[in-house]
mmCIF file of the C-alpha atoms, coordinates in Angstrom:
data_MODEL
# 
_entry.id   MODEL 
# 
loop_
_atom_site.group_PDB 
_atom_site.id 
_atom_site.type_symbol 
_atom_site.label_atom_id 
_atom_site.label_alt_id 
_atom_site.label_comp_id 
_atom_site.label_asym_id 
_atom_site.label_entity_id 
_atom_site.label_seq_id 
_atom_site.pdbx_PDB_ins_code 
_atom_site.Cartn_x 
_atom_site.Cartn_y 
_atom_site.Cartn_z 
_atom_site.occupancy 
_atom_site.B_iso_or_equiv 
_atom_site.pdbx_formal_charge 
_atom_site.auth_seq_id 
_atom_site.auth_comp_id 
_atom_site.auth_asym_id 
_atom_site.auth_atom_id 
_atom_site.pdbx_PDB_model_num 
ATOM 1   C CA . MET A 1 1   ? -66.016 98.344 167.215 1.00 0.00 ? 1   MET A CA 1 
ATOM 2   C CA . PRO A 1 2   ? -68.304 95.597 168.551 1.00 0.00 ? 2   PRO A CA 1 
ATOM 3   C CA . GLY A 1 3   ? -72.035 95.988 168.195 1.00 0.00 ? 3   GLY A CA 1 
ATOM 4   C CA . PRO A 1 4   ? -74.612 95.658 170.936 1.00 0.00 ? 4   PRO A CA 1 
ATOM 5   C CA . ARG A 1 5   ? -75.059 92.323 172.704 1.00 0.00 ? 5   ARG A CA 1 
ATOM 6   C CA . ARG A 1 6   ? -78.191 90.661 171.470 1.00 0.00 ? 6   ARG A CA 1 
ATOM 7   C CA . SER A 1 7   ? -80.451 88.441 173.528 1.00 0.00 ? 7   SER A CA 1 
ATOM 8   C CA . ILE A 1 8   ? -81.148 84.868 172.566 1.00 0.00 ? 8   ILE A CA 1 
ATOM 9   C CA . THR A 1 9   ? -84.713 85.883 171.579 1.00 0.00 ? 9   THR A CA 1 
ATOM 10  C CA . GLU A 1 10  ? -83.446 88.667 169.294 1.00 0.00 ? 10  GLU A CA 1 
ATOM 11  C CA . THR A 1 11  ? -80.980 86.244 167.714 1.00 0.00 ? 11  THR A CA 1 
ATOM 12  C CA . GLU A 1 12  ? -83.676 83.625 167.087 1.00 0.00 ? 12  GLU A CA 1 
ATOM 13  C CA . GLN A 1 13  ? -85.935 86.284 165.501 1.00 0.00 ? 13  GLN A CA 1 
ATOM 14  C CA . ALA A 1 14  ? -83.115 87.487 163.220 1.00 0.00 ? 14  ALA A CA 1 
ATOM 15  C CA . ILE A 1 15  ? -82.368 83.909 162.167 1.00 0.00 ? 15  ILE A CA 1 
ATOM 16  C CA . GLN A 1 16  ? -86.044 83.335 161.347 1.00 0.00 ? 16  GLN A CA 1 
ATOM 17  C CA . GLN A 1 17  ? -86.112 86.496 159.211 1.00 0.00 ? 17  GLN A CA 1 
ATOM 18  C CA . ARG A 1 18  ? -82.908 85.580 157.362 1.00 0.00 ? 18  ARG A CA 1 
ATOM 19  C CA . LEU A 1 19  ? -83.677 81.885 156.820 1.00 0.00 ? 19  LEU A CA 1 
ATOM 20  C CA . GLY A 1 20  ? -87.476 81.964 156.674 1.00 0.00 ? 20  GLY A CA 1 
ATOM 21  C CA . GLY A 1 21  ? -87.658 80.842 153.044 1.00 0.00 ? 21  GLY A CA 1 
ATOM 22  C CA . LEU A 1 22  ? -85.252 77.912 153.307 1.00 0.00 ? 22  LEU A CA 1 
ATOM 23  C CA . THR A 1 23  ? -86.253 74.325 153.987 1.00 0.00 ? 23  THR A CA 1 
ATOM 24  C CA . LEU A 1 24  ? -84.323 73.482 157.131 1.00 0.00 ? 24  LEU A CA 1 
ATOM 25  C CA . GLN A 1 25  ? -84.533 71.259 160.170 1.00 0.00 ? 25  GLN A CA 1 
ATOM 26  C CA . ARG A 1 26  ? -85.230 74.185 162.486 1.00 0.00 ? 26  ARG A CA 1 
ATOM 27  C CA . GLU A 1 27  ? -85.434 72.152 165.685 1.00 0.00 ? 27  GLU A CA 1 
ATOM 28  C CA . ALA A 1 28  ? -81.932 70.765 165.100 1.00 0.00 ? 28  ALA A CA 1 
ATOM 29  C CA . MET A 1 29  ? -80.646 74.235 164.243 1.00 0.00 ? 29  MET A CA 1 
ATOM 30  C CA . ALA A 1 30  ? -82.172 75.667 167.445 1.00 0.00 ? 30  ALA A CA 1 
ATOM 31  C CA . ALA A 1 31  ? -80.747 72.834 169.564 1.00 0.00 ? 31  ALA A CA 1 
ATOM 32  C CA . VAL A 1 32  ? -77.189 73.085 168.218 1.00 0.00 ? 32  VAL A CA 1 
ATOM 33  C CA . GLY A 1 33  ? -77.234 76.887 168.154 1.00 0.00 ? 33  GLY A CA 1 
ATOM 34  C CA . ASN A 1 34  ? -78.393 77.033 171.755 1.00 0.00 ? 34  ASN A CA 1 
ATOM 35  C CA . ILE A 1 35  ? -75.818 74.438 172.839 1.00 0.00 ? 35  ILE A CA 1 
ATOM 36  C CA . HIS A 1 36  ? -73.143 76.725 171.430 1.00 0.00 ? 36  HIS A CA 1 
ATOM 37  C CA . ARG A 1 37  ? -74.620 79.901 172.899 1.00 0.00 ? 37  ARG A CA 1 
ATOM 38  C CA . ALA A 1 38  ? -75.151 78.310 176.337 1.00 0.00 ? 38  ALA A CA 1 
ATOM 39  C CA . ALA A 1 39  ? -71.636 76.851 176.381 1.00 0.00 ? 39  ALA A CA 1 
ATOM 40  C CA . ALA A 1 40  ? -70.104 80.223 175.503 1.00 0.00 ? 40  ALA A CA 1 
ATOM 41  C CA . ALA A 1 41  ? -72.194 82.065 178.126 1.00 0.00 ? 41  ALA A CA 1 
ATOM 42  C CA . VAL A 1 42  ? -71.410 79.526 180.856 1.00 0.00 ? 42  VAL A CA 1 
ATOM 43  C CA . ARG A 1 43  ? -67.710 79.525 180.000 1.00 0.00 ? 43  ARG A CA 1 
ATOM 44  C CA . GLN A 1 44  ? -67.544 83.318 180.057 1.00 0.00 ? 44  GLN A CA 1 
ATOM 45  C CA . HIS A 1 45  ? -69.392 83.487 183.390 1.00 0.00 ? 45  HIS A CA 1 
ATOM 46  C CA . LEU A 1 46  ? -67.166 80.875 185.045 1.00 0.00 ? 46  LEU A CA 1 
ATOM 47  C CA . GLU A 1 47  ? -63.970 82.473 183.717 1.00 0.00 ? 47  GLU A CA 1 
ATOM 48  C CA . ASN A 1 48  ? -65.004 85.916 184.928 1.00 0.00 ? 48  ASN A CA 1 
ATOM 49  C CA . SER A 1 49  ? -66.433 84.872 188.292 1.00 0.00 ? 49  SER A CA 1 
ATOM 50  C CA . VAL A 1 50  ? -64.399 81.918 189.582 1.00 0.00 ? 50  VAL A CA 1 
ATOM 51  C CA . LEU A 1 51  ? -61.288 81.385 187.472 1.00 0.00 ? 51  LEU A CA 1 
ATOM 52  C CA . ARG A 1 52  ? -59.975 84.925 186.962 1.00 0.00 ? 52  ARG A CA 1 
ATOM 53  C CA . PRO A 1 53  ? -59.142 85.500 190.672 1.00 0.00 ? 53  PRO A CA 1 
ATOM 54  C CA . HIS A 1 54  ? -56.883 82.420 190.390 1.00 0.00 ? 54  HIS A CA 1 
ATOM 55  C CA . GLU A 1 55  ? -55.402 83.684 187.101 1.00 0.00 ? 55  GLU A CA 1 
ATOM 56  C CA . LEU A 1 56  ? -56.768 80.694 185.206 1.00 0.00 ? 56  LEU A CA 1 
ATOM 57  C CA . THR A 1 57  ? -58.317 80.545 181.768 1.00 0.00 ? 57  THR A CA 1 
ATOM 58  C CA . TRP A 1 58  ? -61.072 78.080 180.958 1.00 0.00 ? 58  TRP A CA 1 
ATOM 59  C CA . THR A 1 59  ? -58.636 75.869 179.081 1.00 0.00 ? 59  THR A CA 1 
ATOM 60  C CA . SER A 1 60  ? -56.033 75.876 181.853 1.00 0.00 ? 60  SER A CA 1 
ATOM 61  C CA . PHE A 1 61  ? -58.766 74.939 184.333 1.00 0.00 ? 61  PHE A CA 1 
ATOM 62  C CA . VAL A 1 62  ? -59.863 72.056 182.089 1.00 0.00 ? 62  VAL A CA 1 
ATOM 63  C CA . VAL A 1 63  ? -56.254 70.785 181.959 1.00 0.00 ? 63  VAL A CA 1 
ATOM 64  C CA . LEU A 1 64  ? -56.064 70.930 185.767 1.00 0.00 ? 64  LEU A CA 1 
ATOM 65  C CA . TRP A 1 65  ? -59.443 69.175 185.981 1.00 0.00 ? 65  TRP A CA 1 
ATOM 66  C CA . VAL A 1 66  ? -58.324 66.355 183.668 1.00 0.00 ? 66  VAL A CA 1 
ATOM 67  C CA . LEU A 1 67  ? -55.191 65.784 185.737 1.00 0.00 ? 67  LEU A CA 1 
ATOM 68  C CA . TRP A 1 68  ? -57.148 66.036 188.995 1.00 0.00 ? 68  TRP A CA 1 
ATOM 69  C CA . ILE A 1 69  ? -59.706 63.447 187.882 1.00 0.00 ? 69  ILE A CA 1 
ATOM 70  C CA . TRP A 1 70  ? -57.476 61.032 185.921 1.00 0.00 ? 70  TRP A CA 1 
ATOM 71  C CA . GLY A 1 71  ? -54.106 61.551 187.587 1.00 0.00 ? 71  GLY A CA 1 
ATOM 72  C CA . GLU A 1 72  ? -50.774 61.457 185.786 1.00 0.00 ? 72  GLU A CA 1 
ATOM 73  C CA . ALA A 1 73  ? -51.169 61.108 182.026 1.00 0.00 ? 73  ALA A CA 1 
ATOM 74  C CA . GLU A 1 74  ? -49.301 61.478 178.758 1.00 0.00 ? 74  GLU A CA 1 
ATOM 75  C CA . THR A 1 75  ? -49.604 64.826 177.031 1.00 0.00 ? 75  THR A CA 1 
ATOM 76  C CA . TRP A 1 76  ? -51.531 63.392 174.054 1.00 0.00 ? 76  TRP A CA 1 
ATOM 77  C CA . SER A 1 77  ? -54.118 61.948 176.436 1.00 0.00 ? 77  SER A CA 1 
ATOM 78  C CA . VAL A 1 78  ? -54.499 65.196 178.406 1.00 0.00 ? 78  VAL A CA 1 
ATOM 79  C CA . ALA A 1 79  ? -54.881 67.168 175.163 1.00 0.00 ? 79  ALA A CA 1 
ATOM 80  C CA . GLU A 1 80  ? -57.507 64.734 173.880 1.00 0.00 ? 80  GLU A CA 1 
ATOM 81  C CA . GLU A 1 81  ? -59.474 64.770 177.156 1.00 0.00 ? 81  GLU A CA 1 
ATOM 82  C CA . ALA A 1 82  ? -59.319 68.580 177.310 1.00 0.00 ? 82  ALA A CA 1 
ATOM 83  C CA . GLY A 1 83  ? -60.383 68.914 173.659 1.00 0.00 ? 83  GLY A CA 1 
ATOM 84  C CA . ILE A 1 84  ? -57.305 70.907 172.651 1.00 0.00 ? 84  ILE A CA 1 
ATOM 85  C CA . SER A 1 85  ? -54.300 70.419 170.398 1.00 0.00 ? 85  SER A CA 1 
ATOM 86  C CA . LYS A 1 86  ? -50.959 69.194 171.734 1.00 0.00 ? 86  LYS A CA 1 
ATOM 87  C CA . GLY A 1 87  ? -49.473 72.563 170.773 1.00 0.00 ? 87  GLY A CA 1 
ATOM 88  C CA . THR A 1 88  ? -52.032 74.406 172.877 1.00 0.00 ? 88  THR A CA 1 
ATOM 89  C CA . LEU A 1 89  ? -51.402 71.990 175.736 1.00 0.00 ? 89  LEU A CA 1 
ATOM 90  C CA . THR A 1 90  ? -47.660 72.659 175.542 1.00 0.00 ? 90  THR A CA 1 
ATOM 91  C CA . GLY A 1 91  ? -48.150 76.367 176.197 1.00 0.00 ? 91  GLY A CA 1 
ATOM 92  C CA . ILE A 1 92  ? -50.708 75.820 178.934 1.00 0.00 ? 92  ILE A CA 1 
ATOM 93  C CA . SER A 1 93  ? -48.707 73.107 180.698 1.00 0.00 ? 93  SER A CA 1 
ATOM 94  C CA . ARG A 1 94  ? -45.570 75.287 180.653 1.00 0.00 ? 94  ARG A CA 1 
ATOM 95  C CA . THR A 1 95  ? -47.503 78.152 182.236 1.00 0.00 ? 95  THR A CA 1 
ATOM 96  C CA . LEU A 1 96  ? -49.035 75.863 184.856 1.00 0.00 ? 96  LEU A CA 1 
ATOM 97  C CA . GLU A 1 97  ? -45.605 74.331 185.498 1.00 0.00 ? 97  GLU A CA 1 
ATOM 98  C CA . SER A 1 98  ? -44.056 77.791 186.000 1.00 0.00 ? 98  SER A CA 1 
ATOM 99  C CA . ARG A 1 99  ? -46.767 78.482 188.593 1.00 0.00 ? 99  ARG A CA 1 
ATOM 100 C CA . GLY A 1 100 ? -45.928 75.244 190.429 1.00 0.00 ? 100 GLY A CA 1 
ATOM 101 C CA . LEU A 1 101 ? -49.297 73.611 189.660 1.00 0.00 ? 101 LEU A CA 1 
ATOM 102 C CA . VAL A 1 102 ? -48.236 70.945 187.140 1.00 0.00 ? 102 VAL A CA 1 
ATOM 103 C CA . ALA A 1 103 ? -45.142 68.777 186.883 1.00 0.00 ? 103 ALA A CA 1 
ATOM 104 C CA . ARG A 1 104 ? -43.698 67.418 183.634 1.00 0.00 ? 104 ARG A CA 1 
ATOM 105 C CA . SER A 1 105 ? -41.638 64.246 183.588 1.00 0.00 ? 105 SER A CA 1 
ATOM 106 C CA . PRO A 1 106 ? -40.292 61.901 180.909 1.00 0.00 ? 106 PRO A CA 1 
ATOM 107 C CA . HIS A 1 107 ? -42.170 58.676 180.258 1.00 0.00 ? 107 HIS A CA 1 
ATOM 108 C CA . PRO A 1 108 ? -40.274 55.747 181.843 1.00 0.00 ? 108 PRO A CA 1 
ATOM 109 C CA . GLU A 1 109 ? -40.376 53.690 178.607 1.00 0.00 ? 109 GLU A CA 1 
ATOM 110 C CA . ASP A 1 110 ? -39.693 56.448 176.078 1.00 0.00 ? 110 ASP A CA 1 
ATOM 111 C CA . ARG A 1 111 ? -38.042 59.715 177.106 1.00 0.00 ? 111 ARG A CA 1 
ATOM 112 C CA . ARG A 1 112 ? -39.478 61.471 174.054 1.00 0.00 ? 112 ARG A CA 1 
ATOM 113 C CA . ARG A 1 113 ? -42.944 61.099 175.591 1.00 0.00 ? 113 ARG A CA 1 
ATOM 114 C CA . VAL A 1 114 ? -43.964 63.436 178.402 1.00 0.00 ? 114 VAL A CA 1 
ATOM 115 C CA . LEU A 1 115 ? -46.136 62.790 181.438 1.00 0.00 ? 115 LEU A CA 1 
ATOM 116 C CA . LEU A 1 116 ? -48.076 65.510 183.232 1.00 0.00 ? 116 LEU A CA 1 
ATOM 117 C CA . SER A 1 117 ? -49.311 65.440 186.818 1.00 0.00 ? 117 SER A CA 1 
ATOM 118 C CA . LEU A 1 118 ? -50.605 67.850 189.411 1.00 0.00 ? 118 LEU A CA 1 
ATOM 119 C CA . THR A 1 119 ? -48.153 69.020 192.043 1.00 0.00 ? 119 THR A CA 1 
ATOM 120 C CA . PRO A 1 120 ? -49.280 69.173 195.679 1.00 0.00 ? 120 PRO A CA 1 
ATOM 121 C CA . GLU A 1 121 ? -49.956 72.881 195.051 1.00 0.00 ? 121 GLU A CA 1 
ATOM 122 C CA . GLY A 1 122 ? -52.105 71.961 192.025 1.00 0.00 ? 122 GLY A CA 1 
ATOM 123 C CA . GLU A 1 123 ? -54.023 69.412 194.105 1.00 0.00 ? 123 GLU A CA 1 
ATOM 124 C CA . LYS A 1 124 ? -54.594 72.003 196.833 1.00 0.00 ? 124 LYS A CA 1 
ATOM 125 C CA . LEU A 1 125 ? -55.790 74.604 194.317 1.00 0.00 ? 125 LEU A CA 1 
ATOM 126 C CA . MET A 1 126 ? -58.325 72.205 192.787 1.00 0.00 ? 126 MET A CA 1 
ATOM 127 C CA . GLU A 1 127 ? -59.606 71.135 196.202 1.00 0.00 ? 127 GLU A CA 1 
ATOM 128 C CA . GLU A 1 128 ? -60.148 74.794 197.134 1.00 0.00 ? 128 GLU A CA 1 
ATOM 129 C CA . LEU A 1 129 ? -61.345 75.992 193.726 1.00 0.00 ? 129 LEU A CA 1 
ATOM 130 C CA . PHE A 1 130 ? -63.788 73.296 192.721 1.00 0.00 ? 130 PHE A CA 1 
ATOM 131 C CA . PRO A 1 131 ? -66.424 73.949 195.422 1.00 0.00 ? 131 PRO A CA 1 
ATOM 132 C CA . ALA A 1 132 ? -66.605 77.590 194.255 1.00 0.00 ? 132 ALA A CA 1 
ATOM 133 C CA . PHE A 1 133 ? -66.741 76.421 190.637 1.00 0.00 ? 133 PHE A CA 1 
ATOM 134 C CA . ASN A 1 134 ? -69.568 74.027 191.487 1.00 0.00 ? 134 ASN A CA 1 
ATOM 135 C CA . ALA A 1 135 ? -71.456 76.787 193.330 1.00 0.00 ? 135 ALA A CA 1 
ATOM 136 C CA . GLU A 1 136 ? -71.438 78.761 190.072 1.00 0.00 ? 136 GLU A CA 1 
ATOM 137 C CA . GLU A 1 137 ? -72.585 75.652 188.173 1.00 0.00 ? 137 GLU A CA 1 
ATOM 138 C CA . ALA A 1 138 ? -75.552 75.632 190.599 1.00 0.00 ? 138 ALA A CA 1 
ATOM 139 C CA . PHE A 1 139 ? -76.142 79.362 189.979 1.00 0.00 ? 139 PHE A CA 1 
ATOM 140 C CA . VAL A 1 140 ? -76.106 78.845 186.203 1.00 0.00 ? 140 VAL A CA 1 
ATOM 141 C CA . SER A 1 141 ? -78.502 75.889 186.329 1.00 0.00 ? 141 SER A CA 1 
ATOM 142 C CA . ALA A 1 142 ? -80.840 77.420 188.973 1.00 0.00 ? 142 ALA A CA 1 
ATOM 143 C CA . PRO A 1 143 ? -83.722 77.981 186.502 1.00 0.00 ? 143 PRO A CA 1 
ATOM 144 C CA . LEU A 1 144 ? -83.935 74.182 186.092 1.00 0.00 ? 144 LEU A CA 1 
ATOM 145 C CA . SER A 1 145 ? -85.248 71.706 188.619 1.00 0.00 ? 145 SER A CA 1 
ATOM 146 C CA . PRO A 1 146 ? -82.940 68.837 189.639 1.00 0.00 ? 146 PRO A CA 1 
ATOM 147 C CA . ASP A 1 147 ? -84.916 66.534 187.319 1.00 0.00 ? 147 ASP A CA 1 
ATOM 148 C CA . GLN A 1 148 ? -84.578 69.016 184.447 1.00 0.00 ? 148 GLN A CA 1 
ATOM 149 C CA . CYS A 1 149 ? -80.809 69.221 185.094 1.00 0.00 ? 149 CYS A CA 1 
ATOM 150 C CA . LEU A 1 150 ? -80.552 65.447 184.818 1.00 0.00 ? 150 LEU A CA 1 
ATOM 151 C CA . GLN A 1 151 ? -82.732 65.399 181.695 1.00 0.00 ? 151 GLN A CA 1 
ATOM 152 C CA . LEU A 1 152 ? -80.548 68.080 180.089 1.00 0.00 ? 152 LEU A CA 1 
ATOM 153 C CA . ALA A 1 153 ? -77.404 66.161 181.040 1.00 0.00 ? 153 ALA A CA 1 
ATOM 154 C CA . ASP A 1 154 ? -78.871 62.986 179.500 1.00 0.00 ? 154 ASP A CA 1 
ATOM 155 C CA . SER A 1 155 ? -79.818 64.829 176.309 1.00 0.00 ? 155 SER A CA 1 
ATOM 156 C CA . LEU A 1 156 ? -76.347 66.350 175.935 1.00 0.00 ? 156 LEU A CA 1 
ATOM 157 C CA . ARG A 1 157 ? -74.748 62.980 176.697 1.00 0.00 ? 157 ARG A CA 1 
ATOM 158 C CA . ALA A 1 158 ? -76.800 61.468 173.844 1.00 0.00 ? 158 ALA A CA 1 
ATOM 159 C CA . ILE A 1 159 ? -75.437 64.109 171.450 1.00 0.00 ? 159 ILE A CA 1 
ATOM 160 C CA . VAL A 1 160 ? -71.847 63.520 172.578 1.00 0.00 ? 160 VAL A CA 1 
ATOM 161 C CA . SER A 1 161 ? -72.312 59.739 172.293 1.00 0.00 ? 161 SER A CA 1 
ATOM 162 C CA . ARG A 1 162 ? -73.696 60.111 168.764 1.00 0.00 ? 162 ARG A CA 1 
ATOM 163 C CA . LEU A 1 163 ? -70.619 62.037 167.701 1.00 0.00 ? 163 LEU A CA 1 
ATOM 164 C CA . GLU A 1 164 ? -68.242 59.648 169.473 1.00 0.00 ? 164 GLU A CA 1 
ATOM 165 C CA . GLU A 1 165 ? -69.848 56.652 167.787 1.00 0.00 ? 165 GLU A CA 1 
ATOM 166 C CA . HIS A 1 166 ? -70.699 58.020 164.337 1.00 0.00 ? 166 HIS A CA 1 
ATOM 167 C CA . GLY A 1 167 ? -69.013 61.398 163.881 1.00 0.00 ? 167 GLY A CA 1 
ATOM 168 C CA . GLU A 1 168 ? -65.852 60.130 162.224 1.00 0.00 ? 168 GLU A CA 1 
ATOM 169 C CA . GLN A 1 169 ? -67.816 57.997 159.761 1.00 0.00 ? 169 GLN A CA 1 
ATOM 170 C CA . ARG A 1 170 ? -70.073 60.945 158.926 1.00 0.00 ? 170 ARG A CA 1 
ATOM 171 C CA . ARG A 1 171 ? -67.070 63.235 158.442 1.00 0.00 ? 171 ARG A CA 1 
ATOM 172 C CA . ARG A 1 172 ? -65.519 60.766 156.008 1.00 0.00 ? 172 ARG A CA 1 
ATOM 173 C CA . GLU A 1 173 ? -68.804 60.457 154.101 1.00 0.00 ? 173 GLU A CA 1 
ATOM 174 C CA . LEU A 1 174 ? -69.025 64.232 153.768 1.00 0.00 ? 174 LEU A CA 1 
ATOM 175 C CA . LEU A 1 175 ? -65.400 64.403 152.596 1.00 0.00 ? 175 LEU A CA 1 
ATOM 176 C CA . ALA A 1 176 ? -65.835 61.469 150.196 1.00 0.00 ? 176 ALA A CA 1 
ATOM 177 C CA . GLY A 1 177 ? -63.386 59.389 152.227 1.00 0.00 ? 177 GLY A CA 1 
ATOM 178 C CA . GLU A 1 178 ? -60.595 61.967 152.083 1.00 0.00 ? 178 GLU A CA 1 
ATOM 179 C CA . ASP A 1 179 ? -58.820 63.392 155.086 1.00 0.00 ? 179 ASP A CA 1 
ATOM 180 C CA . LEU A 1 180 ? -59.053 67.103 155.564 1.00 0.00 ? 180 LEU A CA 1 
ATOM 181 C CA . ALA A 1 181 ? -55.596 68.625 155.126 1.00 0.00 ? 181 ALA A CA 1 
ATOM 182 C CA . PRO A 1 182 ? -54.368 70.635 158.106 1.00 0.00 ? 182 PRO A CA 1 
ATOM 183 C CA . ARG A 1 183 ? -54.790 74.404 157.893 1.00 0.00 ? 183 ARG A CA 1 
ATOM 184 C CA . ARG A 1 184 ? -51.744 76.563 157.411 1.00 0.00 ? 184 ARG A CA 1 
ATOM 185 C CA . SER A 1 185 ? -51.525 80.301 158.028 1.00 0.00 ? 185 SER A CA 1 
ATOM 186 C CA . GLY A 1 186 ? -55.273 80.570 158.435 1.00 0.00 ? 186 GLY A CA 1 
ATOM 187 C CA . ARG A 1 187 ? -55.879 79.435 154.840 1.00 0.00 ? 187 ARG A CA 1 
ATOM 188 C CA . ARG A 1 188 ? -58.455 76.836 153.991 1.00 0.00 ? 188 ARG A CA 1 
ATOM 189 C CA . PRO A 1 189 ? -57.161 73.572 152.512 1.00 0.00 ? 189 PRO A CA 1 
ATOM 190 C CA . ARG A 1 190 ? -57.206 73.292 148.756 1.00 0.00 ? 190 ARG A CA 1 
ATOM 191 C CA . PRO A 1 191 ? -59.845 70.997 147.205 1.00 0.00 ? 191 PRO A CA 1 
# 
């Protein structure tokens, strides 16, 4: 049975009590923790307010968004842009295809590769849906001024850029140059 929902202030106080004696970079911990908490809260709000009436999950919306912005693309590219695995994309694209929103077609140079694109119905949905989605983005960011929104966007972009430029190198350093074996059946990889 789930416990009570705790506010961000209660969570920060509990963290301080638990970790008070450790030497940590608390500002970094607060920044990353609040990125996660904000992302989860925003995602939940947008799913429940804008996407649910269209029977879309967050991930299916992101797939539609990627195809709407970039146009037809190979499945590996859509998965990468959406931040999901190819296996997850397969299930989502099949559902979206069955709803008439996405079309799958073989790649002209290699029939083993698959291209995804929005159908006219998918295009129409995104054109109708995105203004409502953006209105909720405005609702979520209302406590910030336009300048604060841009400053936040710049700060988050700097974090993403850092990971894009140096994340793989850092991961390899932490793993002593070894690749992390894929997980199987929920078990952690063996050392």
